[in-house]
TORSEGU-352591 format. One record per residue (C-alpha): residue in three letters; z, y, x. Coordinates in steps of 0.02 Angstrom, whole numbers, padded with zeros to 5 digits, always signed. Each point is the difference from the previous one (the first is absolute). Example, Ala and Ser with C-alpha at 12.3 -4.5 7.8 and 13.67 -1.06 7.14 Angstrom:
2
Ala+00390-00225+00615 Ser-00033+00172+00069 
//
This chain:
418
Met+02886+13104-01718 Gln-00029-00067-00164 Ala+00137-00112-00065 Asn-00094-00157-00048 Gly-00064-00115+00161 Tyr-00079+00151+00105 Leu+00040+00006+00206 Leu+00153+00086+00052 Pro-00034+00152+00110 Ala+00037-00045+00176 Asn+00140+00121+00006 Glu+00103-00087-00163 Ala-00035-00157+00066 Thr+00083+00019+00173 Asn+00147+00115-00056 His+00043-00127-00129 Val-00027-00156+00152 Gln+00091+00108+00078 Ala+00162+00041-00110 Arg+00028-00188-00039 Ser-00009-00037+00188 Gly+00165+00100+00028 Asp-00035+00079+00159 Gly+00076+00180-00080 Arg-00138+00087-00029 Gly-00004+00068-00191 Ser-00154-00061-00123 Gly-00058+00200+00021 Glu-00024-00004+00164 Lys-00162-00032+00099 Ala-00020-00147+00120 Lys-00036+00030+00176 Pro-00174-00002+00067 Ser+00028-00145+00118 Asn+00018-00091-00171 Arg-00169+00015-00077 Val-00104-00070+00109 Arg-00176-00114-00011 Leu+00078-00145-00020 Asn-00095-00134+00122 Gly+00025-00110+00141 Asn+00084+00119+00125 Ile+00158+00019-00129 Val+00025-00168-00037 Arg+00046-00005+00201 Arg+00099+00148+00000 Lys+00173-00067+00041 Pro+00105+00012-00131 Gly+00157+00107-00006 Lys+00210-00025-00033 Arg-00055+00042-00164 Ile-00110-00025-00146 Gln-00152+00083+00027 Glu-00131+00010-00136 Tyr-00195+00087+00039 Trp-00118+00066-00139 Asp-00188-00011+00018 Ile-00087+00169+00026 Asp-00140-00060-00101 Leu+00052-00107-00121 Pro+00143+00066-00140 Gly+00125-00143-00015 Phe-00039-00102+00138 Gly+00139-00013+00135 Leu+00092-00132+00118 Arg+00173-00035+00029 Val+00072-00042+00179 Asn+00177-00079-00017 Pro+00107+00002+00169 Gly-00023-00172+00026 Gly-00181+00025+00013 Arg-00060-00076-00155 Arg-00158+00125-00064 Thr-00033-00008-00197 Trp-00146+00082-00085 Phe+00012+00068-00158 Val-00068+00105-00145 Leu+00104+00119-00095 Phe-00074+00053-00175 Arg+00040+00080-00174 Gln-00015-00120-00151 Arg+00006+00038-00182 Gly+00134+00134+00070 Lys+00087-00113+00117 Leu+00005+00026+00176 Arg-00028-00184+00087 Arg-00029-00079+00170 Leu-00084-00148+00040 Ser+00009-00102+00178 Leu-00196-00036+00057 Gly+00059-00110+00126 Thr+00066+00011+00196 Ser-00076+00041+00144 Arg-00016-00172+00095 Asp-00097-00040-00164 Ile-00112+00114-00052 Thr-00091+00132+00092 Pro-00010+00198-00026 Ala-00168-00015-00048 Met+00042-00136-00131 Ala+00189+00076-00051 Arg-00132+00149-00055 Arg-00106-00062-00100 Leu+00121-00093-00082 Ala+00094+00158-00037 Arg-00156+00074-00048 Ala-00018-00135-00136 Lys+00150+00008-00055 Leu+00006+00182-00040 Ala-00199-00002-00071 Glu+00087-00133-00119 Val+00154+00112-00055 Ala-00128+00131-00021 Leu-00094-00069-00121 Asp+00158-00061-00105 Gly+00002+00055-00188 Leu-00192+00055+00027 Pro-00108-00079-00140 Thr-00113-00142+00076 Arg-00175-00082-00057 Arg+00024-00134-00114 Lys-00071-00133+00052 Thr-00166-00091-00051 Arg-00006-00161-00102 Ala-00091-00061+00167 Ala+00161+00063+00097 Gln+00077-00086-00144 Lys-00056-00172+00002 Ser+00005-00008+00198 Asp+00190+00055+00002 Ala+00073-00132+00137 Pro+00150-00103-00054 Leu+00178+00047+00029 Leu+00078-00080+00165 Arg+00113-00095-00086 Asp-00136-00100-00097 Tyr-00118-00005+00172 Ala+00138-00085+00090 Glu-00012-00153-00135 Arg-00184-00014+00035 Phe+00031-00003+00183 Trp+00133-00119+00010 Ala-00106-00101-00100 Asp-00140+00032+00109 Tyr+00086-00002+00182 Ala+00180-00105-00002 Arg-00084-00192-00022 His-00053+00044+00192 Trp+00168+00042+00097 Lys+00121-00115+00067 Pro+00154-00010-00099 Ser+00130+00085+00107 Thr-00157+00160-00003 Arg-00018-00030-00192 Lys+00184+00023-00022 Arg+00028+00157+00132 Asn-00143+00100-00069 Glu+00052-00031-00194 Ser+00136+00088+00025 Ala-00128+00113+00088 Ile-00099+00030-00142 Phe+00112-00009-00192 Lys+00140+00102+00090 Glu-00038+00131+00129 Ile-00161+00039-00040 Leu-00018-00014-00199 Gly+00183+00102+00007 Ala-00088+00128+00067 Phe-00168+00026-00067 Gly+00002-00147-00135 Asp-00054+00127-00156 Arg-00152+00082+00132 Arg-00169-00037-00011 Ile-00082-00090+00117 Asp-00139+00112+00053 Asp+00140+00144-00020 Leu+00095-00028+00178 Ala-00042+00124+00153 Lys+00080-00032+00186 Gly+00110+00154-00042 Asp+00082-00120-00144 Ile+00022-00129+00137 Leu+00071+00116+00124 Phe+00135+00059-00107 Trp+00029-00173-00067 Arg+00037-00048+00184 Asp+00115+00148+00032 Ser+00126-00107-00140 Phe+00013-00140+00149 Val+00088+00068+00107 Glu+00142-00067-00008 Arg-00099-00165-00045 Pro-00127+00007+00164 Gly-00030-00193+00003 Val-00085-00014-00179 Phe-00109+00131-00020 Asn-00066-00068+00170 Arg-00016-00164-00079 Thr-00044+00044-00183 Leu-00133+00131+00063 Pro-00134-00116+00056 Val+00023-00096-00146 Phe-00044+00167-00106 Ser-00142+00043+00087 Val-00058-00189-00032 Met+00012+00033-00186 Met-00104+00188+00030 Gly-00132-00094+00096 Tyr-00002-00151-00118 Ala-00029+00151-00144 Glu-00138+00068+00096 Arg-00085-00161-00013 Leu+00024-00021-00182 Gly-00077+00175-00053 Leu+00159+00107-00045 Arg+00019+00102+00176 Pro-00157+00077+00081 Arg-00045-00083+00151 Gly+00088+00041+00174 Ser+00157+00112-00129 Asn+00138-00126+00087 Pro+00131+00140-00020 Cys+00121-00103+00101 Lys-00119-00010+00126 Gly+00058+00084+00192 Thr+00179+00013-00078 Pro+00107+00002+00140 Arg+00144-00159-00029 Tyr+00171+00042+00077 Lys+00022-00027+00188 Arg+00126-00116+00026 Lys+00092-00077+00159 Pro-00046-00172+00034 Met+00150-00116-00036 Glu+00015-00122+00151 Arg+00161-00086+00067 Phe-00024-00099+00156 Leu+00128-00150+00039 Ser+00067+00004+00160 Ala+00033-00153+00123 His+00193+00035-00062 Glu-00037+00003-00173 Tyr-00129-00152+00026 Ala+00156-00123+00046 Arg+00118+00087-00150 Leu-00141-00048-00120 Ala-00002-00174+00072 Thr+00177-00029-00014 Ala+00005+00057-00165 Leu-00157-00126-00044 Arg+00082-00141+00080 Asp+00145+00040-00113 Tyr-00073+00028-00169 Glu-00094-00154+00035 Ala+00135-00123-00064 Glu-00020+00078-00185 Gln-00181+00050+00001 Pro-00114-00089+00129 Leu-00143+00020-00105 Tyr+00017+00207-00020 Val+00015-00006+00214 Ala-00145-00093+00047 Ala-00088+00108-00087 Ile+00069+00152+00060 Arg-00031-00098+00201 Leu-00166-00012-00053 Leu-00019+00193-00048 Ile+00086+00033+00183 Phe-00124-00116+00097 Thr-00161+00034-00095 Gly+00021+00169-00026 Ala-00073-00024-00181 Arg+00029+00100-00145 Cys+00142-00044-00138 Gly-00109-00052-00134 Glu-00118-00108+00114 Ile+00161-00101+00044 Glu+00089-00006-00171 Gln-00191-00022-00096 Leu-00034-00173+00160 Arg-00081-00126-00050 Trp-00015-00169+00073 Glu-00185-00029-00011 Trp-00008+00168+00078 Val+00075-00086+00167 Gln-00127-00037+00140 Glu+00092-00034+00156 Pro-00005+00117+00111 Arg-00052+00108-00157 Leu+00046+00060-00174 Met-00170+00042-00100 Leu+00065+00120-00131 Pro-00136+00030-00088 Asp+00046+00155-00072 Ser+00113+00142+00054 Lys+00033+00178+00006 Thr-00141+00034+00087 Gly-00108-00170-00068 Ala-00014-00150+00079 Lys+00111-00014+00162 Ile+00048-00121+00133 Val+00178-00041+00069 Tyr+00001-00072+00174 Leu+00137-00102+00033 Asn+00106-00039+00149 Arg+00112-00123+00049 Gln+00154+00044-00082 Ala-00087+00077-00160 Ile-00089-00189-00016 Asp+00202-00094+00040 Val+00049+00129-00146 Ile-00146-00078-00118 Ala+00031-00180+00080 Ser+00202+00013-00053 Leu-00044+00018-00165 Pro+00059-00143-00132 Asp-00136-00073-00130 Arg-00174+00055+00089 Lys-00120-00034-00132 Ala-00173+00033+00014 Thr+00002+00115-00129 Gly+00098+00135-00091 Leu+00138+00161+00071 Leu+00070-00036+00180 Phe+00162+00103-00072 Pro+00016-00007-00200 Ser+00121+00057-00105 Phe+00161-00125-00042 Arg+00002+00055-00149 Asn-00199+00003-00043 Pro-00073-00105+00131 Asp-00193+00067-00073 Lys+00065+00166+00076 Pro+00039+00070+00176 Ile+00158+00053+00049 Ser+00064+00179+00022 Leu+00081+00038+00188 Gly+00060+00170-00038 Ile+00160-00026-00098 His+00049-00155+00166 Trp-00079+00120+00107 Ser+00145+00163-00030 Lys+00152-00157+00032 Ile-00102-00046+00160 Arg-00031+00177+00057 Asn+00190+00057-00019 Arg+00065-00177+00077 Ala-00093+00039+00142 Ala+00068+00217-00004 Leu-00195+00044-00026 Pro+00024+00086-00188 Asp-00156+00113+00039 Val-00115-00133+00044 Arg-00138-00041-00132 Leu-00090-00171-00004 His-00160+00108+00020 Asp+00083+00051+00180 Leu-00018-00155+00058 Arg-00188+00009-00008 His+00026+00175+00106 Ser+00119-00088+00130 Phe-00146-00155+00029 Ala-00111+00154+00052 Ser+00129+00074+00107 Val+00028-00156+00094 Ala-00189-00038+00025 Ile-00034+00170+00080 Arg+00151-00002+00133 Asn-00091-00181+00025 Asn-00158+00075+00063 Ile-00085-00033-00148 Ser-00130+00102-00049 Leu-00029+00105-00153 Met-00145-00085-00047 Val+00090-00185+00020 Ile+00141+00065-00111 Gly-00102+00063-00134 Lys-00091-00176-00029 Leu+00182-00080+00019 Leu+00054+00112-00154 Gly-00138+00004-00083 His-00058+00179-00015 Ala-00162+00039-00069 Leu-00010+00142+00079 Ala+00020+00045+00191 Glu+00063+00177-00044 Thr+00162-00087-00085 Thr+00067-00089+00138 Thr-00034+00181+00139 Arg+00188+00025-00111 Tyr+00083-00104+00123 Ala-00102+00102+00164 His+00154+00084+00040 Leu+00125-00171+00024 Ser-00134+00010+00153 Asp+00063+00166+00083 Glu+00139-00093+00102 Ile-00107-00153+00052 Val-00140+00115+00069 Ala+00118+00129+00071 Asp+00107-00150+00106 Ala-00200-00047+00056 Ala-00046+00186+00058 Glu+00166-00010+00088 Arg-00050-00156+00097 Val-00181+00026+00055 Ser+00057+00184+00057 Gly+00145-00096+00093 Ser-00118-00120+00054 Ile-00122+00157+00061 Ala+00128+00073+00082 Arg+00032-00138+00113 Leu-00169+00002+00068 Ile-00012+00169+00042 Gly+00182-00007+00084 Val+00081+00121-00121 Gly+00168-00006-00043 Gln+00048-00133+00099 
//
């Protein structure tokens, strides 16, 4: 074994990690044969033990799989670089396949093996075609792209680009980023999965635009195929008793802030998004509809029921144009419901209910009233039918009740159970 950049023998890598994992064996003791296997899907499906287990690949020295008692399985590669033993996580078995993990491990080991060796000098032509640093490219991308985003999207994407992306890759060349870099970067968001899920699409757009500008080869977007973190959907539905408590809290708060209460009632009766109601303008009110020229999914129609029409009719100073719910401090700016909603939900003893949960609850009540998912999607303004299917599980109880009634009727017809 050479000291600088060459791969570790399989027994050295195995012994080192076994000594660190505290399994009671000395560093000079060889691993059990069962720990040296061919790392593939069969190994991933093995049940975890009561202690940490580490498996080593028999074909690629240094490539391993760490299995925690809780079931988390992490691919890694162990190598010696510049005289130091290093371990690099490649991702979990839920995020990348054994074949992908093997390719990443092989690429890293090849990179380490070449570390310190002389490299071919670039030709003048190659030096002239050098792509810019990501930090410099981001300024051009922002100038070209930001004007096409909505203000809320622009604000969110600005943080994603100039904080998250440039914070990690700002000093890298735009054409130097590879798939492995994105996967390693993904691991740094274990504690902030939502931030990664929002940042990755922005990064992908940046890489795609770089291809169109000729700064990267066509079809080389390193973000494509990178899995997002799986997150449990945040869904909260109000029960009948909770609706009653909310109604009482709204009546009590109406004397203090009638405009805010009216806006929240409009959210309840329409299932609209919070921003759609906050920024609602009189010129868009065409009863029995709200004709929104723009929304999260583009132009949208919000259908008004009798209760929603009554809420709008109760508003003072109806005008031909302007905001329905203007801010008291600046009539040209819309209200912000967040602060007042916190007070209202606390009065209703519903501290975990978000404003967006009023939209979820609208859908759940519609399902309990046997309204089809297709119609619910139309009411909520979903651009894709797949978005509405998230509420499909709410109809299980209704379907089960219908099955019970049908089977009961058949039983009576054939004289069973009488």
